[in-house]
C-alpha positions as CSV (number, residue, x, y, z in Angstrom):
1,X,57.9,93.3,139.1
2,X,57.1,93.5,142.9
3,X,53.9,95.2,143.9
4,X,54.5,98.8,145.0
5,X,53.7,99.7,148.6
6,X,51.0,102.3,149.2
7,X,51.1,105.3,151.5
8,X,48.6,103.6,153.7
9,X,50.8,100.5,154.0
10,X,53.8,102.6,154.7
11,X,51.9,104.3,157.6
12,X,50.9,101.0,159.0
13,X,54.4,99.5,158.9
14,X,55.9,102.7,160.4
15,X,53.2,102.9,163.0
16,X,52.4,106.6,162.1
17,X,49.5,108.4,160.6
18,X,49.0,108.7,156.8
19,X,49.4,112.4,157.3
20,X,52.9,111.9,158.7
21,X,53.9,109.7,155.7
22,X,52.5,112.3,153.4
23,X,54.6,115.1,155.0
24,X,57.8,113.0,154.7
25,X,57.2,112.0,151.1
26,X,56.2,115.5,150.1
27,X,58.8,117.2,152.4
28,X,56.1,119.3,154.1
29,X,56.2,120.2,157.8
30,X,58.4,118.9,160.6
31,X,58.9,115.2,161.3
32,X,61.4,113.7,163.7
33,X,64.5,112.6,161.9
34,X,64.3,109.0,163.1
35,X,60.7,108.8,162.0
36,X,61.6,110.3,158.6
37,X,64.4,107.8,158.0
38,X,62.1,104.9,159.0
39,X,59.4,106.0,156.6
40,X,61.9,106.5,153.7
41,X,63.4,103.1,154.4
42,X,60.0,101.4,154.3
43,X,59.1,103.2,151.1
44,X,62.4,102.2,149.5
45,X,62.0,98.5,150.4
46,X,58.4,98.6,149.3
47,X,59.3,99.9,145.9
48,X,57.4,103.1,146.4
49,X,58.0,105.2,143.3
50,X,57.6,108.9,142.7
51,X,59.8,111.8,141.8
52,X,58.7,113.5,145.1
53,X,60.0,110.5,147.1
54,X,63.3,110.5,145.1
55,X,63.9,114.1,146.0
56,X,63.7,113.2,149.7
57,X,66.6,110.8,149.2
58,X,68.8,113.9,149.4
59,X,71.3,112.8,146.8
60,X,74.9,114.0,147.4
61,X,76.2,113.0,144.0
62,X,75.6,113.2,140.3
63,X,74.9,110.3,137.9
64,X,76.7,110.6,134.6
65,X,75.1,108.9,131.6
66,X,77.2,108.2,128.6
67,X,75.3,108.4,125.3
68,X,76.9,106.6,122.4
69,X,74.8,107.1,119.2
70,X,75.4,107.8,115.5
71,X,75.4,111.4,114.5
72,X,74.8,111.0,110.7
73,X,71.0,110.6,110.7
74,X,68.1,112.7,112.0
75,X,66.5,109.5,113.4
76,X,69.2,109.4,116.1
77,X,68.7,113.1,116.8
78,X,65.2,112.2,118.0
79,X,66.7,109.7,120.5
80,X,68.8,112.6,121.8
81,X,65.8,114.8,122.1
82,X,64.1,112.1,124.3
83,X,67.3,111.7,126.3
84,X,67.5,115.5,126.8
85,X,63.9,115.6,127.9
86,X,64.4,112.9,130.5
87,X,67.7,114.3,131.8
88,X,66.1,117.6,132.3
89,X,63.2,116.0,134.2
90,X,65.6,114.0,136.4
91,X,68.2,116.7,136.8
92,X,67.1,117.3,140.4
93,X,68.2,113.7,141.1
94,X,71.7,114.5,139.9
95,X,71.4,113.2,136.3
96,X,73.8,114.5,133.7
97,X,74.8,113.2,130.3
98,X,77.9,113.1,128.2
99,X,77.8,112.6,124.4
100,X,80.1,110.3,122.6
101,X,78.8,110.7,119.0
102,X,79.9,108.3,116.4
103,X,80.5,109.9,113.0
104,X,81.2,106.6,111.2
105,X,79.5,103.3,111.0
106,X,82.8,101.5,111.1
107,X,83.0,98.8,113.8
108,X,86.4,100.1,115.0
109,X,85.2,103.7,115.3
110,X,82.2,102.6,117.4
111,X,84.4,100.4,119.6
112,X,86.6,103.5,120.2
113,X,83.6,105.5,121.2
114,X,82.5,102.9,123.7
115,X,86.0,102.6,125.0
116,X,86.1,106.4,125.5
117,X,82.7,106.3,127.1
118,X,83.8,103.7,129.7
119,X,87.0,105.6,130.4
120,X,84.9,108.5,131.5
121,X,83.6,106.3,134.4
122,X,79.9,106.8,133.7
123,X,77.1,105.4,135.9
124,X,75.2,104.1,132.9
125,X,75.4,104.0,129.1
126,X,72.8,104.3,126.4
127,X,73.7,102.9,123.0
128,X,72.5,101.0,120.0
129,X,74.1,97.6,119.1
130,X,73.6,98.1,115.4
131,X,76.9,97.6,113.5
132,X,78.6,95.9,116.4
133,X,80.2,92.6,115.7
134,X,79.5,89.8,118.2
135,X,83.2,89.1,118.2
136,X,84.4,92.7,118.1
137,X,86.1,94.8,120.7
138,X,83.0,96.8,121.5
139,X,81.1,93.7,122.6
140,X,84.1,92.5,124.6
141,X,84.2,95.8,126.4
142,X,80.5,95.7,127.2
143,X,80.7,92.1,128.4
144,X,83.6,93.0,130.8
145,X,82.1,96.2,132.3
146,X,80.0,96.4,135.4
147,X,78.4,99.6,134.1
148,X,74.7,99.1,133.3
149,X,73.8,99.8,129.7
150,X,70.5,100.2,127.9
151,X,70.1,99.3,124.2
152,X,67.8,101.4,122.0
153,X,66.5,100.7,118.5
154,X,67.8,97.1,118.4
155,X,68.9,94.4,120.8
156,X,71.7,91.8,120.6
157,X,71.8,88.2,121.7
158,X,74.2,87.1,124.4
159,X,74.5,90.5,126.0
160,X,73.7,91.3,129.7
161,X,72.0,94.7,129.0
162,X,70.0,96.3,131.7
163,X,67.1,97.0,129.4
164,X,66.2,97.2,125.7
165,X,63.8,100.0,124.5
166,X,62.4,99.7,121.0
167,X,60.2,97.7,118.7
168,X,60.0,94.0,118.0
169,X,61.8,94.5,114.7
170,X,61.0,91.0,113.4
171,X,57.3,91.6,114.1
172,X,57.4,95.0,112.4
173,X,58.6,93.3,109.3
174,X,55.7,90.8,109.5
175,X,53.3,93.7,109.9
176,X,54.8,95.4,106.9
177,X,54.2,92.3,104.8
178,X,50.6,92.3,105.8
179,X,50.3,96.0,104.9
180,X,51.9,95.5,101.5
181,X,49.7,92.5,100.6
182,X,46.4,93.7,102.0
183,X,43.6,93.4,99.5
184,X,46.0,91.8,97.0
185,X,46.3,88.1,96.0
186,X,49.3,87.3,93.8
187,X,49.3,90.1,91.2
188,X,52.2,92.1,92.8
189,X,55.9,91.7,93.6
190,X,57.9,92.9,96.6
191,X,61.1,94.9,96.4
192,X,63.1,95.4,99.5
193,X,65.4,98.4,99.0
194,X,68.4,99.4,101.2
195,X,70.9,102.0,100.4
196,X,74.4,101.5,101.7
197,X,76.7,98.5,102.3
198,X,76.4,99.2,106.0
199,X,72.6,98.7,105.8
200,X,73.4,95.0,105.0
201,X,75.0,94.7,108.4
202,X,72.4,96.6,110.4
203,X,70.8,94.3,112.9
204,X,67.4,96.1,113.1
205,X,67.1,96.3,109.2
206,X,68.0,92.6,108.8
207,X,65.4,91.6,111.5
208,X,62.7,93.6,109.6
209,X,63.6,91.9,106.4
210,X,63.5,88.5,108.0
211,X,60.0,89.3,109.4
212,X,58.8,90.3,105.9
213,X,60.2,87.1,104.4
214,X,58.6,85.1,107.2
215,X,55.2,86.6,106.4
216,X,55.5,85.7,102.7
217,X,57.3,82.3,103.0
218,X,54.1,80.3,102.6
219,X,53.1,82.3,99.6
220,X,55.4,80.8,97.0
221,X,54.0,82.9,94.2
222,X,55.2,86.2,95.7
223,X,58.4,87.3,94.2
224,X,60.7,89.2,96.6
225,X,63.6,91.1,95.1
226,X,66.3,92.5,97.5
227,X,68.3,95.4,96.3
228,X,71.1,97.3,98.0
229,X,72.0,100.3,95.8
230,X,75.6,100.6,96.9
231,X,76.5,96.9,97.0
232,X,74.8,96.3,93.6
233,X,76.3,99.3,92.0
234,X,73.0,100.7,90.9
235,X,72.4,104.4,90.1
236,X,68.9,105.8,90.7
237,X,68.4,105.8,86.9
238,X,69.2,102.1,86.8
239,X,66.9,101.5,89.7
240,X,64.0,103.3,88.1
241,X,64.5,101.4,84.8
242,X,64.4,98.0,86.7
243,X,61.2,99.0,88.5
244,X,59.5,99.9,85.3
245,X,60.4,96.6,83.6
246,X,58.2,94.7,86.2
247,X,55.0,93.4,84.7
248,X,53.2,93.5,88.1
249,X,52.5,96.2,90.6
250,X,55.6,96.9,92.6
251,X,55.3,97.1,96.4
252,X,58.4,98.6,98.0
253,X,59.6,97.9,101.5
254,X,62.1,100.5,102.8
255,X,63.2,99.1,106.2
256,X,65.2,102.1,107.3
257,X,64.8,105.8,108.2
258,X,66.1,107.1,104.9
259,X,63.1,106.3,102.8
260,X,63.1,109.8,101.5
261,X,66.3,109.3,99.5
262,X,64.5,106.7,97.4
263,X,61.2,108.6,97.3
264,X,62.9,111.7,96.0
265,X,64.0,109.7,92.9
266,X,61.0,107.5,92.1
267,X,57.9,109.4,93.2
268,X,57.3,110.4,89.5
269,X,56.9,106.8,88.4
270,X,54.8,105.8,91.4
271,X,51.5,105.6,89.5
272,X,53.1,104.0,86.4
273,X,54.6,101.2,88.5
274,X,51.4,100.8,90.6
275,X,53.4,101.2,93.8
276,X,52.5,100.7,97.4
277,X,55.3,101.8,99.7
278,X,56.0,101.2,103.4
279,X,58.9,102.9,105.1
280,X,60.1,103.8,108.6
281,X,60.3,106.8,111.0
282,X,58.9,110.2,111.2
283,X,62.0,112.2,110.3
284,X,61.1,115.4,108.5
285,X,61.8,114.4,104.9
286,X,59.8,111.2,105.4
287,X,56.9,113.2,106.9
288,X,57.0,115.4,103.8
289,X,56.9,112.4,101.6
290,X,53.8,111.2,103.5
291,X,52.1,114.5,103.2
292,X,52.9,114.7,99.5
293,X,51.5,111.2,98.8
294,X,54.9,109.8,97.8
295,X,54.7,107.0,100.5
296,X,51.7,105.2,101.8
297,X,52.7,104.2,105.3
298,X,55.5,104.9,107.8
299,X,56.1,102.6,110.8
300,X,56.9,104.9,113.7
301,X,59.5,103.6,116.1
302,X,59.0,106.5,118.5
303,X,62.7,107.4,118.9
304,X,61.9,110.3,121.3
305,X,60.1,107.9,123.6
306,X,63.0,105.4,123.3
307,X,65.5,108.0,124.5
308,X,63.2,109.0,127.3
309,X,62.5,105.5,128.5
310,X,66.3,104.6,128.3
311,X,67.1,107.4,130.8
312,X,64.0,106.4,132.9
313,X,65.3,102.8,133.1
314,X,68.7,104.0,134.4
315,X,66.9,106.3,136.9
316,X,64.9,103.4,138.3
317,X,67.9,101.2,138.5
318,X,70.5,103.6,139.9
319,X,68.3,105.8,142.2
320,X,65.1,104.0,143.0
321,X,66.8,100.6,143.0
322,X,63.7,99.0,141.5
323,X,63.4,96.3,138.9
324,X,63.6,97.3,135.3
325,X,61.9,95.4,132.5
326,X,64.5,93.5,130.4
327,X,62.6,94.3,127.2
328,X,60.4,97.4,126.8
329,X,58.7,96.8,123.5
330,X,57.0,99.8,122.0
331,X,53.8,99.6,119.9
332,X,54.0,99.0,116.1
333,X,52.4,102.3,115.1
334,X,51.3,102.6,111.4
335,X,51.2,106.2,110.4
336,X,49.4,107.7,107.4
337,X,48.9,111.3,106.4
338,X,45.4,111.0,107.9
339,X,46.7,110.3,111.5
340,X,50.0,112.1,111.2
341,X,48.7,115.2,113.1
342,X,48.4,113.2,116.3
343,X,52.0,112.0,116.4
344,X,54.9,113.4,118.5
345,X,57.7,114.0,116.0
């Protein structure tokens, strides 16, 4: 990213005092219009970045951001909270948003939502590529559009997105493997548990599982059992029975935000099966599970920050005309009940 020009450098290039530059950038006092325009032009070319500077651009238009996210999970509501926070902050710059919620995880339904979003003629789009087929209509529409779009939660190969905001999902799976095996040698087994048939197609979930398998691939004596309750036709009673039949401690990897659904059903056999459990996301039911001791660790993906940074990326691109990082990877935060109090959720 180019180095940002300083106020002192702007003053030197414009052949004015630092005080004059300060008055222009902070809209204080009178400055000749020609001088003001010269200073703002130098600031813009020099990648000077501040909300105060942006206000001096005197925008005469609004910027409409289309938000295409699932509406069936509290995890995505946190993305919306972050988006709302950023849109409110940048509202003086003309930022608005329009929601195109997706009530189904069906590929055709999501394609229809993206088609509707593009038909609204937005200036930018925020979406997640989860559940999108690389050969599907939604991907074709995104490849054909000139509208900049930001991916949150997951990324997708072969796409010309403006920016991705989220975790390195493969590496988070690797980290989960380390957590599950820490202080153990070979006297445990790993169970990877997903819920619905759509989880099997979820890009982020699959990348996490691949990361976990990568961590254990050199440890041939570690048994990894992958279970999808819907696909395998398992009731919770069946699932509990299978867990209790294991003759080793069971370490569960729940690579999704709905860990609480599993926890509600198995927490009573946790000690009996010598469980260690890693899940994802600080949605309220998962937080309660952490507080109650039903789950050991949650990997926090910071969805509020994802939503905020997605809007910020579009703001920098559309208004400040500055370079935006292609991939904005967020930290792999491990949350326990001991450090939960310091988290933004």
